[in-house]
C-alpha positions as CSV (number, residue, x, y, z in Angstrom):
1,M,-47.9,-9.0,-40.9
2,R,-44.8,-9.8,-39.8
3,P,-44.3,-13.3,-39.4
4,R,-43.7,-14.0,-35.8
5,P,-40.0,-15.3,-35.0
6,T,-39.3,-19.4,-34.7
7,Q,-38.1,-20.9,-31.9
8,Q,-34.6,-21.3,-34.2
9,S,-34.2,-18.3,-35.3
10,K,-34.1,-16.9,-31.7
11,L,-31.3,-19.2,-30.7
12,F,-29.8,-18.2,-33.4
13,V,-30.3,-14.6,-32.0
14,C,-29.0,-16.1,-28.5
15,A,-26.6,-17.6,-29.8
16,V,-24.4,-14.6,-32.0
17,L,-24.9,-12.2,-29.1
18,A,-23.4,-15.0,-26.3
19,L,-21.1,-15.2,-29.2
20,V,-20.5,-10.9,-29.6
21,S,-19.8,-10.9,-25.6
22,V,-17.2,-13.7,-25.1
23,V,-15.3,-12.1,-28.1
24,V,-16.1,-8.3,-26.6
25,S,-14.9,-10.1,-23.3
26,A,-11.3,-11.5,-24.4
27,A,-10.2,-8.6,-27.4
28,A,-11.0,-6.4,-23.4
29,V,-8.3,-8.9,-22.0
30,V,-6.1,-9.1,-23.9
31,A,-5.9,-5.5,-23.8
32,Q,-4.4,-5.4,-20.6
33,T,-0.6,-6.5,-20.8
34,K,0.6,-9.3,-17.2
35,R,4.2,-7.2,-15.8
36,D,6.6,-9.0,-14.5
37,I,9.2,-7.0,-11.9
38,S,11.5,-7.4,-10.0
39,V,12.2,-4.2,-7.2
40,V,15.9,-4.6,-5.4
41,G,16.2,-2.0,-1.9
42,R,19.8,-2.1,-1.1
43,K,22.1,0.5,-0.7
44,Y,19.5,3.8,-0.2
45,A,18.2,2.5,-4.0
46,Y,15.5,0.3,-5.7
47,D,17.8,-1.3,-8.2
48,V,15.1,-2.1,-10.6
49,S,14.9,-5.6,-13.2
50,D,13.8,-3.6,-16.4
51,S,15.7,0.2,-16.2
52,S,17.9,1.9,-14.6
53,G,16.9,4.7,-11.7
54,G,14.7,3.4,-10.3
55,I,12.3,3.9,-12.0
56,I,9.2,1.3,-12.7
57,R,7.7,2.0,-16.4
58,V,4.1,0.9,-17.2
59,R,1.7,1.6,-19.3
60,K,-2.6,2.0,-18.5
61,D,-4.7,-1.5,-18.1
62,D,-1.0,-3.2,-17.7
63,L,-2.0,-5.4,-14.6
64,V,1.2,-5.4,-12.4
65,T,3.1,-8.1,-10.5
66,I,6.3,-6.8,-8.7
67,T,8.4,-8.9,-5.8
68,F,10.8,-7.1,-4.3
69,S,13.2,-7.7,-2.3
70,V,16.5,-6.2,-0.2
71,S,19.5,-6.8,-0.5
72,D,21.5,-5.6,3.0
73,I,18.4,-4.6,6.1
74,A,14.4,-3.9,5.7
75,H,12.7,-1.6,3.5
76,T,9.4,-0.8,2.2
77,F,8.3,-0.7,-1.0
78,T,5.5,2.9,-0.6
79,I,3.7,4.5,-2.6
80,S,1.4,7.0,-0.5
81,D,-0.7,8.8,-3.4
82,D,-4.9,9.0,-3.6
83,H,-4.9,7.0,-5.8
84,Y,-2.2,4.5,-5.5
85,R,-1.0,3.4,-1.6
86,I,1.1,0.6,-1.4
87,D,3.3,0.1,1.3
88,R,5.1,-3.8,1.3
89,R,7.7,-4.6,3.7
90,A,10.6,-6.7,3.1
91,E,13.9,-8.2,5.0
92,P,16.8,-9.7,4.1
93,G,16.1,-13.4,2.7
94,K,12.5,-12.4,3.0
95,P,10.7,-10.5,-0.4
96,A,7.3,-9.6,-0.9
97,T,5.1,-9.9,-3.9
98,F,2.2,-8.7,-5.0
99,N,-0.2,-6.9,-7.9
100,F,-1.9,-4.1,-8.8
101,R,-3.7,-3.2,-12.0
102,A,-1.8,0.6,-13.8
103,D,-5.3,1.8,-14.3
104,Q,-3.9,5.8,-13.4
105,P,-1.3,7.6,-15.8
106,G,0.9,10.0,-13.8
107,E,4.6,9.5,-12.1
108,Y,3.9,8.2,-9.0
109,E,7.2,8.6,-6.0
110,I,8.3,5.6,-4.2
111,R,10.0,5.9,-1.0
112,C,11.1,3.7,1.6
113,S,9.1,4.3,5.1
114,L,11.3,3.0,7.6
115,S,12.5,5.1,10.3
116,A,14.9,2.6,11.7
117,D,18.0,4.2,8.5
118,E,17.0,8.1,8.5
119,R,18.9,7.5,5.3
120,C,16.4,5.2,3.7
121,L,13.7,8.2,4.7
122,K,16.2,10.9,2.9
123,E,17.5,8.9,0.1
124,M,15.5,6.0,-0.9
125,R,13.4,7.2,-3.5
126,G,12.0,5.5,-7.0
127,R,8.8,6.7,-9.4
128,L,6.6,4.9,-10.7
129,I,5.4,6.7,-14.6
130,V,1.7,5.1,-15.7
131,S,2.0,6.5,-19.4
132,A,-1.6,6.7,-21.0
133,K,-1.9,4.2,-23.7
């Protein structure tokens, strides 16, 4: 015959399970890196704070905050992909800040979608590169 668990042993098991749950949750949060990136649109190009050539590089599961500003005319930061659908407009003196989780690895085109200036549509391009861990 097996002895019946006591109230103290039940509480101990519950406390251990709760502690394990907290540790696992904390590990998942630590695995996500927060990335703050500044992007400036000017003269039909994107200038990225920690890169050259208008390329934003992040890793899968990064929590990304983009501060998008412009120095000449209004522009957009647009990614029109099946997964990432981002379309933010900034005007001189009025930056746009937005967040997303980089949960899909791949390369994505960033472009200006404003048609007020034909060069925006044709020339203003950048890349978001989300690398696998």
